BAZA-718913 format. One record per residue (C-alpha): residue in one letter; x, y, z. Coordinates in steps of 0.02 Angstrom, whole numbers, plus 32768, in hexadecimal, padded with zeros to 4 digits. Layout:
<kelums>
AXYZ ...
</kelums>
This chain:
<kelums>
MCC23CEBF4773 QCB90CEC746FC KCB59CF7846CE LCAB7CFA24676 KCAB0D01145DC PCA2FD09945C9 SC9BDD0964532 KC9EDD0EB4490 VC96DD17444AE TC9B7D1914559 LCA66D1A24514 ACA2DD219448E LC9DDD2864512 LCA74D27F4583 ACAE6D2AD44F5 SCA7DD34844D4 GCA8FD3814589 FC9F9D35B45F3 AC9E7D3FC4656 AC955D3CA46C2 MC9BBD34E4728 SC9FCD37C47D1 ACAB6D36647EE PCAACD2B7483E MCA3AD27647B5 FCAA2D2C5472C ACB40D2764770 ACAEDD1CB4776 ACAB0D1DD46C4 QCB5ED212468A DCBA8D17746DA ACB2BD10D467C ECB55D16545DA QCC0FD14C45EE KCBF8D092460A ACB8DD07E456D QCBCAD05944BE KCC05D0EF445A DCBB8D0BC43B3 VCB04D0E543E5 ECA7FD1084365 VCA31D1B14393 IC974D1AA43A2 EC926D25743AC VC87ED28743F6 KC846D3394412 GC7C0D39F4466 FC751D35544EC RC78BD2A444CB RC840D2D944E4 SC813D327458B LC7C0D28345BE VC85BD21E4591 EC8CBD29645F1 SC85AD28D4689 IC851D1CF4682 NC90ED1BF4677 AC92AD23B4703 KC8B9D1CF4770 RC90ED1304734 FC9C1D1644759 SC9A3D1C347FA TC9E3D178489B SC947D1B748F6 VC88DD1A448D7 VC867D23C486B EC7EBD28547F0 TC827D301476E IC7E7D37D46EF SC851D3AE465B AC831D44045E7 EC7F5D4104539 DC872D48F44FA IC8DAD5194546 GC868D58245B2 KC7CCD51B458A LC789D4AC4614 PC6F0D44545E4 DC674D4B64641 SC656D56F465C SC699D567470E IC70FD4FC4775 AC682D4D247ED EC614D491475F SC6A1D4204725 LC6C6D3E247D5 SC610D3B347EE RC61FD3304764 LC6AAD2D147BC PC681D230481C GC655D25248D2 LC64FD30F48BE AC5B7D38048C6 TC59CD43B48C1 QC52CD4B3491F RC4E8D54248BA LC4F9D5F348FC DC484D66F48A8 GC473D5FA4814 RC52BD5D347FB AC585D534482E SC5FDD57148B3 KC61BD4FF4949 IC660D44E493B SC638D3B349A2 IC6ABD31A4996 RC668D27049C8 GC5EBD2B54A44 FC653D3414A91 GC62CD3F94A72 EC69FD4824A35 NC6EAD4A74AE1 EC731D3F64AED SC79DD3FE4A4F GC83AD45E4A23 TC854D4C84987 TC8FED4E7493A LC93FD54148A0 NC9D7D4E94856 GC9E6D48A48FA RC9DCD523496B EC94FD54149E7 QC8DED5D249B5 VC87DD65A4A0E SC7C0D6624A00 IC740D6ED49E4 SC6C4D6964A57 DC6B9D6B74B12 NC706D60D4B31 RC781D5974ADB GC715D54C4A52 AC741D58949A4 EC6BED5D94936 FC6F5D59B488C DC699D61D4826 LC728D6904859 YC7A0D62C47EA PC792D643472D SC78ED59B46D6 EC7CAD5ED4636 IC87CD6044677 MC892D55D46D0 SC8E2D4C6467D GC897D44446F1 VC85BD40F479D TC88BD3794809 VC822D33D489B YC883D2D34919 KC80DD25C4972 TC89DD20B49CF PC932D2754A08 DC9EBD2584A0F ACA61D2A54A8D SCAA1D32C4A15 IC9F8D37C49ED EC9E0D4274A3E GC924D4374A37 EC8CAD3F34AD1 GC81ED3A84AD8 IC7C2D30D4B0F AC766D30C4A68 GC7FDD32649F6 TC85DD3AC499B VC831D40848FB NC8CCD443489C LC8B5D4C44811 QC940D4C8478F TC982D54C471A IC9E3D520467E KCA9ED4F74672 PCAE0D55445D8 LCB7FD4EC45C1 DCB17D44D45B5 QCABBD48E451C DCAEDD47A4465 GCB02D5314438 RCAACD5D74421 IC9F1D5DD4440 IC982D6754425 QC8CAD6594446 VC82DD6C1445F NC786D68644A3 GC6E1D6E344A5 VC637D6B844EF IC58CD70A44F0 EC517D6D8457E KC45AD6E54589 TC3DDD6B94613 SC335D66B45E8 FC2DED6EF4652 EC2C7D79A4605 KC301D8284676 LC2AED80C471E NC2E5D8B84758 PC2E4D95346E8 DC39AD9784711 GC3D3D8C24709 EC427D863467C DC3F3D7C44621 QC48CD7BE45AF GC546D7B645D2 HC5EED78B4589 KC697D73A45A9 AC73BD753454D TC7E7D7044562 FC88FD7294514 FC919D6A84529 YC9D0D6B244F6 LCA5BD632450F DCB0AD62C44C7 KCBB9D5E944E5 FCC5DD64544CE ACD1AD63044DE DCD21D5804497 DCC89D54D44FB TCCD7D57C45A1 ICC59D60645C7 GCB9DD5F245BB VCB15D67445D1 ACA59D65E45E0 FC9DED6ED45F4 AC920D6E945FB LC8A4D776460E NC7ECD755462C TC759D7C94641 MC6A6D7974667 SC5FDD7E54686 SC586D75546A7 PC4CBD76F46C8 NC462D707473D QC3ABD71D4769 EC335D6D247E8 KC282D6CB481F RC287D6A548D9 WC201D66E4951 NC23AD6874A04 AC1C8D6574A96 WC1E4D69A4B46 GC1A3D5F74B90 YC105D5984BB8 PC0BAD5B44C66 EC028D5514CAC FBF77D5914C8C EBED9D5484CD6 QBE47D5284C62 DBDA9D4C94C94 GBDFDD4894D32 KBE94D4444CD4 KBF44D4894CC4 YBF8DD4A74C17 SC029D4FA4BD1 IC00AD5A24B81 LC078D61C4B23 GC0CBD6904BA1 GC106D70C4B1F AC168D7144A7D KC1F2D7774A29 PC1EAD74A4970 YC24ED7AE48F1 VC29DD7B24845 RC35AD7BE483A SC3CAD7F747AA SC485D7DE47C0 EC522D7FE475D LC5C5D7AA478C EC653D8154749 RC6FDD7C44755 DC7A4D7FB470B SC833D77F471C MC8EAD77846EC MC95FD6E246F0 FCA1AD6ED46D0 VCA99D65F46D3 LCB55D67146B5 ECBC0D5D546AC ACC7CD5D0469B ACCF3D53E4686 PCD9ED5924684 RCDEFD4E64694 DCDB2D4374672 DCDACD415472C VCD4FD4B34764 RCC9ED4EC4743 MCC54D58A478F TCB9DD5BC4785 FCB46D65D47B6 DCA89D66447AB ACA0CD6ED47D3 LC94FD6F347D6 YC8E7D78F47EC VC829D79147F7 DC7B8D8284807 FC70AD7E94834 LC66AD850483D DC5BED8014855 KC530D87F4848 QC47ED8514877 RC3DCD8B14864 LC34AD86A48C6 RC295D8A648C8 GC202D85B4921 IC17AD87149A3 EC18ED8324A55 IC0E3D7F44A8B PC0BFD7CE4B43 FC032D7524B57 AC011D6ED4BF5 WC0A1D74B4C47 GC05AD7F14C0D QBFDED8734C4A GBF47D83F4BE3 TBEB2D7D44C0E VBED7D7264BCB SBE5CD6A34B8F ABE6DD5FB4B3B NBE1CD5E14A92 SBE4BD52B4A72 VBEABD4A44ACE DBF00D4024A9E DBEE9D3824B26 ABF65D30B4AD5 SBFF7D3864ADF GBFBAD3E94B75 FBFCAD48F4B19 IBF53D51E4AFC TBF67D5294A41 SBF07D5CB4A2D GBEEDD65B4AA5 TBEBFD7134AB2 TBEFFD7A34B1C MBE9DD8454B2D GBEEBD8EB4B62 QBF9FD8BA4B3B RC029D9304B05 VC0BCD8F04A9E VC16ED9274A7D VC19DD94D49C9 RC257D92549B6 NC2D6D96B493A DC37FD920496C YC42ED9244925 NC4BCD8AD4955 EC570D8B44920 RC5FFD8394941 DC6A5D8884910 AC73FD81A4921 EC7F3D82348E7 MC86BD79148ED KC926D78C48CF SC98CD6EC48CD LCA48D6E548AE GCABBD64E48AF FCB70D6244889 NCBB7D575487B TCC66D5334856 KCC93D47E4835 WCD4AD44C482F DCD86D3A047FD VCE26D39F4863 NCE56D2FB4811 TCDFCD26847C3 DCDBED22F486E LCD9CD2CF48D2 TCD1DD35948AD LCD00D3F44916 DCC5CD4554911 FCC42D5054956 DCB99D55D4953 VCB5BD6034996 SCAAFD650497E YCA3DD6DD49B2 SC982D6F3499B KC907D77349D9 VC84FD79749C2 EC7ECD83049F5 KC72FD82C49EF KC6B1D8B44A12 IC5F6D89B4A14 VC572D9224A09 GC4C0D8E74A22 IC440D9734A17 EC38AD95D4A48 SC30ED9E74A20 YC25BD9E34A60 AC1BDDA334A1A GC105DA2C4A43 TC067DA914A61 GC096DADF4B09 RC117DAE04B94 GC107DA604C20 NC086D9DB4C43 DBFEADA474C46 RBFFEDACE4BC1 GBFD4DAC34B0A EBF5BDA554AAC ABF56D99D4AD7 DBF2FD9114A5D TBEC8D8724A5A LBF32D7E44A17 SBF0FD72D49F6 YBF8AD6A349CD TBF7BD5F8497C LC011D585498E DC05CD53848F2 GC072D47C48E9 GC0F5D4404964 NC0F0D4EC49B8 TC173D526493A GC121D5D14931 AC07BD628493C KC008D69548D8 FBFC4D731492F NBF29D799490F HBF31D8504944 NBED1D8F34934 LBF56D97C4935 NBFBBD9B5489F YC072D99C48CF AC0ADD9EE482E DC062DA974860 YC0F1DB0E488F DC076DB8348E6 LC033DAF74955 IC0D4DA954975 QC155DB0D49BF LC201DB014A0F GC202DADE4ACA GC1EADA524B48 PC136DA114B3F LC149D99D4BD6 SC19AD9B94C7F WC241D9664C61 GC2EDD9964CA4 WC2D0D9A64D5F SC36BDA094D8E GC37BDA804E20 AC40DDAD74DCA LC3A3DAF44D2E NC314DB3A4D95 DC38BDBAE4DF1 AC3DDDBE94D4F FC335DC2C4D11 NC2ECDC5E4DBA VC256DBEA4DAD TC26DDB884E50 GC1C5DB854EA9 TC165DBC74E10 DC0EFDB734D96 FC182DB5A4D1F EC1F1DAF84D97 NC238DA5B4D43 QC1EFDA8F4C9A LC285DADC4C44 QC2D4DA4B4BE7 DC2B7DA7B4B31 GC33CDA034AF4 FC3DDD9AF4B25 IC48FD9974AE7 NC4FED9014B0E TC5B7D9244AF3 PC620D88D4B26 EC6D5D8854AEE VC74CD7F04AE5 EC808D7ED4ACE DC86AD74C4ABD EC929D7464AAA LC999D6AE4A9B KCA57D69F4A90 SCAA8D5F54A78 LCB55D5AB4A64 KCB89D4F94A3A FCC2DD49D4A23 ACC37D3E649F0 ACCB7D36849B4 TCCA2D2C44956 QCD29D23E4956 ACD22D1AA48E0 ICD4ED1034931 ECD8ED06048E7 NCD1ACFEB4942 DCCA3CF5D4917 FCC18CFAE497C ICC34D06B4984 SCC5DD0D048E8 SCC71D17A493A VCC5CD1D949DD SCC1BD28B49ED ACC24D2FB4A84 GCBF7D3AF4A9F ICBC0D43C4B0F SCB3BD4BF4AF0 YCAFDD5574B4C RCA63D5C04B2F DCA21D65A4B87 RC96AD6824B69 EC905D7114BB0 KC84DD7294B8D AC7E7D7BA4BCF KC731D7E64BC5 LC6E3D88D4BF2 SC626D88F4C01 EC5BDD92B4C03 GC50ED9614BD4 YC4B1DA064BCB FC3FDDA354BE8 LC3C2DAA54B5B TC349DB334B7C LC30FDBB34AFC SC37CDC4E4B0E SC2DEDCB84AFA FC292DC714B9B KC282DCF44C24 YC21DDCE34CC1 PC19CDD2A4CD0 SC19DDD934C30 NC1B8DD0F4BA9 TC18DDC5F4BE3 GC13DDC174B47 MC176DBB04AB2 MC1CADBF54A15 VC195DBE14960 VC21FDB9348F7 PC275DC22489A EC256DC1C47DF QC30DDC0947B0 YC31DDB654811 RC281DB1147CB LC2A2DA7B475B GC1F0DA484734 TC1AED9A6477C AC1E2D8F247A1 NC16BD864477D LC137D7EC4809 DC0B6D78847A9 FC10BD6E747E0 IC0BDD705488D GC022D75F484E MC056D80C488E GC060D85D47E2 EC0CFD8F647CA MC12DD9534854 IC190D9F44855 AC248D9E54826 YC2C7DA6A4850 DC383DA84485D VC3A5DA664916 NC461DA6D48FC GC450DB1B48B5 LC3E1DB554944 VC45FDB1B49C6 RC4F2DB624965 DC49EDC0B4952 GC478DC1F4A0B YC3BEDBFB4A15 YC3DCDB8A4AAC YC42FDBA24B55 GC48EDB0A4B98 LC4A6DADA4C4F QC515DA4A4C87 EC4B2D9B34CC0 SC546D9794D28 LC520DA014DA8 TC48ED99A4DEA NC49DD8F14D95 SC527D87E4DD3 SC522D8084D3D HC5A3D8724CE0 AC61ED85E4D70 TC606D7A14D63 KC626D7A44CA7 SC6C1D8134CAD WC765D7B64CCB TC816D78F4C94 VC85BD6DE4C8F RC912D6B64C6F EC95FD60C4C51 KCA17D5E04C4A VCA2FD52F4C0C TCAD6D4D44C01 SCAD9D42A4BAC LCB5FD3A64B98 FCB47D3114B26 VCBA1D2774AEA KCB63D2094A5D ACBA6D16A4A10 DCB74D13A495F ICB53D081494D DCB86D01F48B1 TCB8DCF6348C6 ECB35CEBF4898 VCABBCE4E48F1 ACA9BCDA348A3 DCAEACDE04800 MCA71CE7547FE PCAB6CF274806 LCA8DCF8348A8 SCAA4D03F48B0 GCA6DD0CF491D NCAAFD12D49B2 MCAAFD12F4A6F GCAD1D1C74AD8 LCABDD2294B78 RCA92D2DF4B8D YCAABD33F4C2F VCA44D3DD4C41 RCA5AD4604CCA SC9D4D4E64CD1 EC9D6D5894D31 QC930D5E34D25 SC8FED6884D72 SC867D6F64D68 KC840D7AA4D8E GC78ED7DF4DAA NC714D82E4E22 AC6CCD8024ECB FC62BD8644ED3 NC593D8854F3E TC4FDD8F84F32 VC4F7D9844FB4 DC463D9FD4FB8 GC431D9C44F09 KC4DCD9E64EBD VC560D9664E8A VC602D9734EED TC69BD90F4EB3 SC745D8DD4EF6 PC7CFD89A4E84 TC800D7E34E8E DC89DD7874E53 IC8A1D6CA4E71 SC922D64C4E32 HC929D58F4E26 DC99ED50E4DDA YC998D4544DB2 NC9F0D3CC4D4D HC9BCD3404CD6 LCA14D2A74C8F LC9C5D2774BE9 PC9FDD1D04B9E SC9CCD1A04AEE LC9DBD1074A7C NC9B0D0F549C3 LC9C8D04F4968 TC9A3D01D48B4 LC9AFCF674881 KC9B3CF4B47C4 LC951CEAC47A3 DC97DCEB546EA DC996CF3A4664 DC8E4CF7B4679 QC8ACCF524729 SC8E4CF9047D3 MC8B2CF904889 RC8CDD02A48F5 FC8D3D03649B1 GC8E0D0D74A15 AC8E8D0FA4ACF AC905D1A24B1E KC8E0D20F4BB3 TC8A0D2BB4B82 IC865D35B4BD5 SC7ECD3E94BAD RC809D48C4C07 AC77AD4E34C60 RC709D5624C0E LC74DD60F4C2F DC6A6D6524C6A EC6A5D5CA4CF1 MC758D5DB4D30 NC768D6984D42 AC77AD6FA4DE4 SC6DBD7644DD6 FC655D7394E54 SC5D7D77F4ECD AC625D78B4F7A TC5D9D7A35025 YC63CD7A450C7 NC5D0D7595151 QC5F5D77C5208 QC5CAD6C75234 PC633D64051DE DC5DDD5B4517F SC5EED4F951A2 NC699D4FB514D GC6D8D58651BF NC6D6D6045130 NC68FD6B4513D WC692D6DD5084 SC5FDD6A1501C IC623D6A34F62 GC5C3D67D4EC3 GC60AD6804E12 GC6A8D6424DBE NC721D5C44E09 PC7D6D5F94DE7 EC815D54F4E24 LC7AED4E94DA9 EC81ED4664D58 PC80DD40F4CAF KC797D3804C8A EC7F4D2DD4C6C AC7D4D2444C02 FC82CD1A24BD8 GC7FDD16B4B29 LC807D0C84AC8 DC7F1D0BA4A0B LC7EBD01F499D TC7D8D03148E1 YC7D6CFBC484B EC7FED00E47A3 NC7F3CFC446F4 YC839D0274662 FC7EFCFBE45D6 SC80BD041454E SC878D0D7452E EC7D8D13F453F GC77CD0D745C0 YC782D091466F FC713D05D46FE AC735D06147B8 VC6E4D0234858 AC717D07648FB LC6EED05C49B3 FC718D0E14A34 HC709D0EE4AF0 KC735D1784B6C DC73BD1714C29 IC716D2224C64 TC747D26C4D0B NC74AD3194D59 WC6B8D3584CF2 HC673D4014D27 FC5D3D40F4D8C DC585D48B4E04 GC5C5D47A4EB6 QC626D4CF4F42 YC6DFD4F34F4C AC75AD54C4FBF VC79ED5F74F8E DC82FD65A4FD7 MC7F8D7124FDC TC89AD7565027 GC8AAD80F5003 VC7F7D8234FC1 AC792D8AD5013 DC6DFD893504A PC67BD8F34FC6 AC5FDD927504B TC67ED97B50BD GC71CD9925057 AC782D93E50E2 IC7E8D89E50D3 PC79BD81D514B AC801D7B651C4 NC7CAD70D517E PC7F9D6FC50C5 NC7A9D65150AE GC70CD6425045 TC68ED5C1500B GC668D5D24F52 SC5D4D5944EEE GC5F7D5704E37 KC644D4ED4DC7 VC6AFD4664E19 NC70AD3CB4DDE GC6B3D32A4E0C GC647D2D54D89 EC67AD2334D36 GC638D1B44CBB TC658D16A4C10 LC635D1944B5B WC63BD10F4AD6 GC607D0F54A24 YC629D0B04978 EC64BD0F948CE LC62ED0B7481F SC679D117478E GC6ABD0FD46DA TC6C0D13E462B LC67FD0D1459D PC6B3D0FC44EB LC637D0A4447A NC6BDD07D43F9 VC6E9CFE64464 FC64ACF97441C SC65BCFD44369 EC6CBD04B4308 AC62BD09342C0 LC60BD0DB436D DC6B3D1324378 GC69ED1DA43CD FC607D1A94435 GC61DD18B44EF IC5D1D18B459D IC619D1CD4640 AC5BED19D46DF SC5D4D18E479B YC570D1654835 TC5A2D18348EA GC546D1454984 VC572D18F4A2E EC536D16C4ADF SC56AD1AD4B89 DC544D1874C3F LC59AD21E4C8B KC553D2474D37 NC560D2DE4DA7 PC5A6D2D04E59 EC4F7D2A94E99 GC4E7D2174E20 AC469D2664DA8 EC47FD24B4CED YC4C8D2DA4C89 KC4C6D2F74BCE IC56CD3364B89 PC55CD3D84B23 GC571D3B24A6A LC541D2FA4A7A SC4CAD2BA49F3 EC4A6D2024A05 SC4B5D1EB4949 IC50ED24C48C1 SC507D21C4809 TC548D2644767 FC52BD23646B1 TC56FD27B460D FC54CD23E455D YC5C3D28444DD YC5F2D27F4426 EC68ED2C943D7 NC6D2D2A4432B HC700D2FD428A GC6F7D3A542E1 FC646D3934324 SC627D37C43DE AC58DD36B444A RC574D3484503 AC4E0D3364579 SC507D32D4632 MC4A4D30C46D0 RC4D7D31F4786 KC469D2EA4815 RC478D2F148D1 DC406D2C74963 DC3D0D33D49EF FC45BD3894A59 KC482D40E4AD9 GC4DDD4A94A9D DC504D55E4AC5 VC4A7D5F14A77 NC4B0D6AA4A9C GC43FD6D84B2D IC419D77D4B81 GC4AFD7F14B79 YC509D7794B02 TC523D6FE4B8F AC53ED64A4B56 TC49ED5EF4B82 QC48CD5324B75 VC3ECD4F34B24 DC3A5D4534ADA IC3BBD4554A1D MC351D3E649AD GC3A3D3724930 EC3AED3A8487B TC3C9D36547CB IC41BD3DC474E WC42CD3C04693 DC4A5D41E4622 AC4CFD408456A QC54ED44544EB IC56CD4384430 GC606D47643D5 YC667D4724333 DC722D47B4311 FC739D4B6425D GC7EDD479424F EC7BED3CA428A GC72BD3D04211 GC7A0D3E5417D FC792D4A14164 KC84BD4C6415D DC830D580413C LC7D7D58741E5 EC858D5214243 GC856D55342FB LC7A2D59142FF SC71DD5394366 VC66ED56D439E FC5F7D52A4421 LC54AD53F446C QC528D5104522 GC48AD5064589 YC489D4FC4648 NC3FFD4C546BE LC395D4924629 TC309D44A4696 EC304D4E84702 EC32CD48847A1 PC307D4F74838 FC371D50D48D3 TC303D4E34969 TC324D4F14A24 LC2B6D4C34AB7 SC296D5174B5E GC278D4704BB5 DC27DD3B64B96 NC1D3D3BA4B3C AC1E7D3C14A7F LC151D4364A77 QC1A3D4B84AE8 VC1FAD5094A56 RC26DD5984A89 DC2B2D5C749DD YC27CD5964930 QC2F2D5E548B2 DC2CED5D847F8 YC365D60A478F GC321D5DD46E4 RC39CD5A3465E NC43FD5EF4625 YC488D5E74576 SC537D60A4533 LC570D61F447F GC62BD6274467 FC6C4D61143FB AC77CD5EE440E YC804D6174390 KC8B6D5DC439D FC92FD638432B 
</kelums>
């Protein structure tokens, strides 16, 4: 049987131990190496070009359709974050969160439709749902990433879109001792937007790897610390109501909440890997990852009611073409001066142990056990200030606005001085926070101060996610003209995720009715000067330490959950016990004298899900809850097929077919809901009426087909053309479902009703449709045209995606994360120690989740964006400076064209909800390998 030989560059890389490969790809590459000639000339490339060759060969020798990223060197991925690197892969796109690439879409599916694994093990998430936020993971201590676009039966991560596998290093696969330090200084293009913010930061990494006991024990350790600044000028519009002018209806600004934000992401990470090979046939690996994550945000701005305010509104100018009032004035309007502080504090631990035993030359056993846990706490403090308490006290202002082009902001004119600490004082200047419990707490019910005591607010949601998993597998080699080996295994994972939602009305502790009902001047020790709002024309505003005021007892807090049922809806626990069995056959044969390889397999998945939550109702203005505990189970059979036909040494055709699932969002499948027991049954014969989560919501399903042509025309270059198609069923849409409320008490009476059957309103399985597209990708080293161009190259990709998914009523539905086109482009040069890269990534409009009120995930329309980054660097050793061997430096610039992040509040491109300007970010760094 004819067997193809890998290129000389490939063999050189394999011989050095290509750590970024997953186990199946590494095994395939080893087979290729063993079948090649032994007298191979070693061709060595380093740096970014080496990472390209490693990624190309990982793609080439994989049995599935994959994209990979390999570190340029130990602990040095090509970008500052894993998400940034992933966004350059064909078919992938990122969504920015507060200026940082965080969430990943794969071929038109958002982050909740893909799985994330670390060394092949499913991971917990700091988000409210399943989707990973990749800014949690430090790129500096990862050796590579593999994205599986087509699955095989042995892969643990589940998702219609695919699986992203993060990889740590394998010490025994390396040449010897490595000691390396990296350091980076960061700078934002904006000067400090807040007086207590930061516009500079740093990152530092220490890496150590060594082998002992005749190379039978390997140790790798990495420590990373980071304090990364990020700043933003944000325009946020409440909406655009109708306003009549000269007998015609136009859209006018309803109100706005613009502000300046200064953030610091502080992250300390530790990675440890211990490998042992006590015998030639046994290899044991223990790996641990610890991440301490703290994102601090300071936000200052002025919330300006307009058409939805108390003032007298008039139109100054209109645009008949767009239907908008482009300039308007409000007289007698009071505003809310905001000093806010947000903090996301998360801690993640991930532990894993794996043993591989080659029982004999044909049989290998694999045992794996892992544990991961994340705990996240959020504190979001809002502090209000103005000229007087309530709607009618204090000095009002006359304000005018003029919309910027494209409604991406506005410039205001005003009369009051919002930087005057004597005029702008602590307290609630508008009648917000209508709470009977708050009125009762301060004895103002029935007085002129009723519903006027919200001087601020605190959101305090908490999330805890814990996952335990166990896997046992065996692989048996087979002497057969069609099948080379068969693998079978069983895995079990137990995951429990809980969210606790709470919020607190803040009222000045000095408020006493009727003796002290006014505002309070900001104490001198908490004053920080002013923040500048010139970008909206509002000039300077007072800036103070709200965190210090809350900490030192200047505010009284009252639970919002006493009278607001939304916290009961958002508090829940979901547990999943998943048992999987799989069998997979590796294919190695010939068709028409052409090698055919791949795998076919079947995965059986049994899921037992349960949820604990609250059934609640409002009685006499107060929220009354009863505990709920609802279980559900289901099964799936997931077949898969991957085939690769080698047309010749350089060309191949791939075909993939698989059934996949994506589990429901946790905030849609929990057992917290409003519940009313009606004396008269509904048309279904049910007395309970329920609205909220659906604990019996089952996964979305898809059957996918992939066809790919690949041409590896150079050791550093390839091009590929791919077609993909997915038939989608059981998508999640709003509808009605049956609920068993056995044992649940009626919140209104406290008694358990006779009829436990209920009709629920929430997400249900039912939508279906298709998603299809094509993908063009390639890497072109320009030395294929002339040796004089050695070191120059181009990396590019383009993905087109369409979908006709419909809801149960037949209406079209746009899948979250779907951009109809995604493109990437990188031009690079690397030779003689000098390197330079310029990269672009572009995506069309899409739907995505952002943080809404109370940190609730809110889906909005997000405008397409084009982002340019660039980097230059120099490796002194490669440049011939032997005394500086091991030292390299670099300068990076991100978002060089200052591309904004823009969301809409409707389907009109002029109804801009958010326009976020992050400016540019720069990094200057070095790496030194001893």
